[in-house]
A tleap script that builds the chain and sets N, CA, C and O, in Angstrom:
source leaprc.protein.ff14SB
mol = sequence {
  NMET ASN CYS PRO ASN CYS ASP LYS GLN ILE
  GLU VAL VAL ARG GLU ASP GLU SER ASN ASN
  SER LYS ASP GLY THR VAL TYR THR ARG THR
  VAL CYS GLU CYS LYS HIE CYS GLY THR TRP
  ILE THR THR GLU ILE PRO LYS GLU ASN GLN
  LYS GLU CGLU
}
set mol.1.N position { 0.825 -1.199 -0.014 }
set mol.1.CA position { -0.048 0.032 -0.037 }
set mol.1.C position { 0.947 1.223 -0.036 }
set mol.1.O position { 2.046 1.195 0.518 }
set mol.2.N position { 0.453 2.226 -0.692 }
set mol.2.CA position { 1.287 3.523 -0.786 }
set mol.2.C position { 0.559 4.537 0.121 }
set mol.2.O position { -0.652 4.469 0.328 }
set mol.3.N position { 1.379 5.498 0.660 }
set mol.3.CA position { 0.986 6.448 1.590 }
set mol.3.C position { 0.027 7.516 0.821 }
set mol.3.O position { 0.404 8.041 -0.227 }
set mol.4.N position { -1.160 7.787 1.372 }
set mol.4.CA position { -2.061 8.769 0.737 }
set mol.4.C position { -1.422 10.160 0.746 }
set mol.4.O position { -1.862 11.008 -0.030 }
set mol.5.N position { -0.436 10.441 1.555 }
set mol.5.CA position { 0.064 11.818 1.756 }
set mol.5.C position { 1.304 12.053 0.755 }
set mol.5.O position { 1.345 13.068 0.060 }
set mol.6.N position { 2.331 11.053 0.711 }
set mol.6.CA position { 3.428 11.240 -0.091 }
set mol.6.C position { 3.542 10.184 -1.245 }
set mol.6.O position { 4.456 10.288 -2.063 }
set mol.7.N position { 2.734 9.289 -1.311 }
set mol.7.CA position { 2.705 8.187 -2.308 }
set mol.7.C position { 3.911 7.226 -2.231 }
set mol.7.O position { 4.173 6.512 -3.199 }
set mol.8.N position { 4.638 7.192 -1.126 }
set mol.8.CA position { 5.670 6.249 -0.916 }
set mol.8.C position { 5.172 4.983 -0.292 }
set mol.8.O position { 4.075 5.002 0.266 }
set mol.9.N position { 5.918 3.827 -0.340 }
set mol.9.CA position { 5.577 2.610 0.269 }
set mol.9.C position { 5.462 2.735 1.726 }
set mol.9.O position { 6.359 3.321 2.333 }
set mol.10.N position { 4.356 2.199 2.413 }
set mol.10.CA position { 4.150 2.132 3.799 }
set mol.10.C position { 4.378 0.735 4.351 }
set mol.10.O position { 4.117 -0.246 3.655 }
set mol.11.N position { 4.890 0.612 5.665 }
set mol.11.CA position { 5.248 -0.664 6.188 }
set mol.11.C position { 4.203 -0.929 7.335 }
set mol.11.O position { 3.780 -0.048 8.084 }
set mol.12.N position { 3.813 -2.355 7.379 }
set mol.12.CA position { 3.018 -2.781 8.476 }
set mol.12.C position { 3.812 -2.710 9.708 }
set mol.12.O position { 4.941 -3.199 9.752 }
set mol.13.N position { 3.264 -2.118 10.718 }
set mol.13.CA position { 3.967 -1.968 12.082 }
set mol.13.C position { 3.420 -3.046 13.099 }
set mol.13.O position { 4.122 -3.617 13.933 }
set mol.14.N position { 2.034 -3.246 12.906 }
set mol.14.CA position { 1.520 -4.304 13.870 }
set mol.14.C position { 0.199 -4.710 13.340 }
set mol.14.O position { -0.522 -3.921 12.729 }
set mol.15.N position { -0.148 -6.069 13.599 }
set mol.15.CA position { -1.408 -6.612 13.272 }
set mol.15.C position { -1.844 -7.273 14.572 }
set mol.15.O position { -1.035 -7.856 15.295 }
set mol.16.N position { -3.153 -7.167 14.857 }
set mol.16.CA position { -3.661 -7.702 16.036 }
set mol.16.C position { -5.197 -7.847 15.958 }
set mol.16.O position { -5.729 -7.596 14.877 }
set mol.17.N position { -5.915 -8.210 16.951 }
set mol.17.CA position { -7.261 -8.355 16.883 }
set mol.17.C position { -7.860 -7.291 17.899 }
set mol.17.O position { -7.263 -7.029 18.943 }
set mol.18.N position { -9.041 -6.699 17.563 }
set mol.18.CA position { -9.803 -5.802 18.323 }
set mol.18.C position { -11.225 -6.386 18.332 }
set mol.18.O position { -11.592 -7.313 17.610 }
set mol.19.N position { -11.987 -5.731 19.239 }
set mol.19.CA position { -13.489 -6.228 19.204 }
set mol.19.C position { -14.302 -5.054 19.696 }
set mol.19.O position { -13.832 -4.112 20.334 }
set mol.20.N position { -15.536 -5.195 19.349 }
set mol.20.CA position { -16.593 -4.315 19.735 }
set mol.20.C position { -17.236 -4.983 20.931 }
set mol.20.O position { -17.861 -6.012 20.675 }
set mol.21.N position { -17.196 -4.579 22.207 }
set mol.21.CA position { -17.571 -5.143 23.369 }
set mol.21.C position { -19.202 -5.104 23.351 }
set mol.21.O position { -19.814 -5.955 23.997 }
set mol.22.N position { -19.852 -4.173 22.655 }
set mol.22.CA position { -21.209 -4.091 22.618 }
set mol.22.C position { -21.885 -5.116 21.732 }
set mol.22.O position { -22.954 -5.598 22.107 }
set mol.23.N position { -21.361 -5.470 20.628 }
set mol.23.CA position { -22.013 -6.534 19.873 }
set mol.23.C position { -21.169 -7.770 19.632 }
set mol.23.O position { -21.606 -8.703 18.958 }
set mol.24.N position { -19.895 -7.783 20.210 }
set mol.24.CA position { -19.039 -8.958 19.950 }
set mol.24.C position { -18.362 -9.134 18.692 }
set mol.24.O position { -17.687 -10.143 18.491 }
set mol.25.N position { -18.498 -8.191 17.798 }
set mol.25.CA position { -17.794 -8.272 16.535 }
set mol.25.C position { -16.209 -8.266 16.615 }
set mol.25.O position { -15.637 -7.418 17.299 }
set mol.26.N position { -15.564 -9.159 15.953 }
set mol.26.CA position { -14.107 -9.237 16.133 }
set mol.26.C position { -13.470 -8.634 14.860 }
set mol.26.O position { -13.946 -8.933 13.765 }
set mol.27.N position { -12.454 -7.829 14.954 }
set mol.27.CA position { -11.887 -7.181 13.752 }
set mol.27.C position { -10.327 -7.506 13.889 }
set mol.27.O position { -9.711 -7.607 14.950 }
set mol.28.N position { -9.785 -7.656 12.521 }
set mol.28.CA position { -8.368 -7.617 12.408 }
set mol.28.C position { -7.884 -6.179 12.224 }
set mol.28.O position { -8.262 -5.500 11.269 }
set mol.29.N position { -7.098 -5.759 13.094 }
set mol.29.CA position { -6.568 -4.396 13.089 }
set mol.29.C position { -5.094 -4.420 12.546 }
set mol.29.O position { -4.236 -5.110 13.098 }
set mol.30.N position { -4.837 -3.666 11.478 }
set mol.30.CA position { -3.572 -3.363 10.908 }
set mol.30.C position { -3.163 -1.926 11.059 }
set mol.30.O position { -3.890 -1.001 10.696 }
set mol.31.N position { -1.884 -1.751 11.649 }
set mol.31.CA position { -1.315 -0.464 11.827 }
set mol.31.C position { -0.172 -0.276 10.930 }
set mol.31.O position { 0.764 -1.069 11.031 }
set mol.32.N position { -0.123 0.649 10.082 }
set mol.32.CA position { 0.954 0.922 8.999 }
set mol.32.C position { 1.557 2.317 9.427 }
set mol.32.O position { 0.948 3.145 10.104 }
set mol.33.N position { 2.785 2.455 8.960 }
set mol.33.CA position { 3.509 3.717 9.100 }
set mol.33.C position { 4.286 3.984 7.854 }
set mol.33.O position { 4.860 3.085 7.240 }
set mol.34.N position { 4.293 5.286 7.478 }
set mol.34.CA position { 5.154 5.784 6.296 }
set mol.34.C position { 6.458 6.350 6.965 }
set mol.34.O position { 6.422 7.365 7.661 }
set mol.35.N position { 7.576 5.666 6.729 }
set mol.35.CA position { 8.839 6.098 7.235 }
set mol.35.C position { 9.309 7.462 6.650 }
set mol.35.O position { 10.196 8.090 7.229 }
set mol.36.N position { 8.746 7.916 5.544 }
set mol.36.CA position { 9.224 9.000 4.766 }
set mol.36.C position { 8.543 10.266 5.295 }
set mol.36.O position { 9.224 11.287 5.391 }
set mol.37.N position { 7.201 10.279 5.661 }
set mol.37.CA position { 6.474 11.517 6.062 }
set mol.37.C position { 6.033 11.413 7.452 }
set mol.37.O position { 5.801 12.438 8.092 }
set mol.38.N position { 5.887 10.145 8.012 }
set mol.38.CA position { 5.479 10.055 9.352 }
set mol.38.C position { 3.995 9.806 9.523 }
set mol.38.O position { 3.537 9.852 10.664 }
set mol.39.N position { 3.197 9.545 8.493 }
set mol.39.CA position { 1.760 9.287 8.345 }
set mol.39.C position { 1.544 7.916 8.961 }
set mol.39.O position { 2.277 6.992 8.609 }
set mol.40.N position { 0.595 7.725 9.848 }
set mol.40.CA position { 0.135 6.433 10.394 }
set mol.40.C position { -1.249 6.138 9.872 }
set mol.40.O position { -2.080 7.032 9.716 }
set mol.41.N position { -1.479 4.876 9.608 }
set mol.41.CA position { -2.828 4.435 9.040 }
set mol.41.C position { -3.268 3.109 9.840 }
set mol.41.O position { -2.515 2.145 9.982 }
set mol.42.N position { -4.498 3.174 10.312 }
set mol.42.CA position { -4.983 1.970 11.002 }
set mol.42.C position { -6.278 1.597 10.372 }
set mol.42.O position { -7.201 2.402 10.246 }
set mol.43.N position { -6.329 0.252 9.945 }
set mol.43.CA position { -7.486 -0.235 9.384 }
set mol.43.C position { -8.028 -1.311 10.383 }
set mol.43.O position { -7.245 -1.949 11.087 }
set mol.44.N position { -9.452 -1.511 10.435 }
set mol.44.CA position { -10.090 -2.520 11.180 }
set mol.44.C position { -11.078 -3.156 10.308 }
set mol.44.O position { -12.044 -2.515 9.895 }
set mol.45.N position { -10.867 -4.498 9.980 }
set mol.45.CA position { -11.734 -5.160 9.112 }
set mol.45.C position { -12.421 -6.300 9.830 }
set mol.45.O position { -11.759 -7.131 10.452 }
set mol.46.N position { -13.802 -6.355 9.749 }
set mol.46.CA position { -14.423 -7.468 10.407 }
set mol.46.C position { -13.966 -8.839 9.938 }
set mol.46.O position { -13.887 -9.095 8.736 }
set mol.47.N position { -13.659 -9.740 10.908 }
set mol.47.CA position { -13.109 -11.026 10.593 }
set mol.47.C position { -14.060 -11.819 9.626 }
set mol.47.O position { -13.577 -12.541 8.754 }
set mol.48.N position { -15.366 -11.685 9.781 }
set mol.48.CA position { -16.167 -12.478 9.011 }
set mol.48.C position { -16.338 -11.926 7.457 }
set mol.48.O position { -16.920 -12.581 6.592 }
set mol.49.N position { -15.782 -10.708 7.244 }
set mol.49.CA position { -15.856 -10.185 5.957 }
set mol.49.C position { -14.564 -10.230 5.133 }
set mol.49.O position { -14.530 -9.744 4.002 }
set mol.50.N position { -13.431 -10.853 5.740 }
set mol.50.CA position { -12.165 -11.044 5.181 }
set mol.50.C position { -12.059 -12.132 4.205 }
set mol.50.O position { -12.635 -13.202 4.401 }
set mol.51.N position { -11.303 -11.895 3.095 }
set mol.51.CA position { -11.116 -12.895 2.107 }
set mol.51.C position { -9.989 -13.911 2.591 }
set mol.51.O position { -9.046 -13.577 3.308 }
set mol.52.N position { -10.204 -15.149 2.123 }
set mol.52.CA position { -9.191 -16.193 2.512 }
set mol.52.C position { -7.987 -15.943 1.609 }
set mol.52.O position { -8.141 -15.664 0.420 }
set mol.53.N position { -6.879 -16.036 2.137 }
set mol.53.CA position { -5.596 -15.890 1.376 }
set mol.53.C position { -4.765 -17.086 1.393 }
set mol.53.O position { -3.684 -17.096 0.804 }
savepdb mol mol.pdb
quit
């Protein structure tokens, strides 16, 4: 993935699970950082909506 700010390659810093305590939905959280401009991006995708790789 490229940085939306400077269009350079970003690196995955951490992947873990998070959840919504109200409805029990489990998410895969991915945290990425652009080493060039310092931008951080976090995505949380519901586990049941993820494609098998």
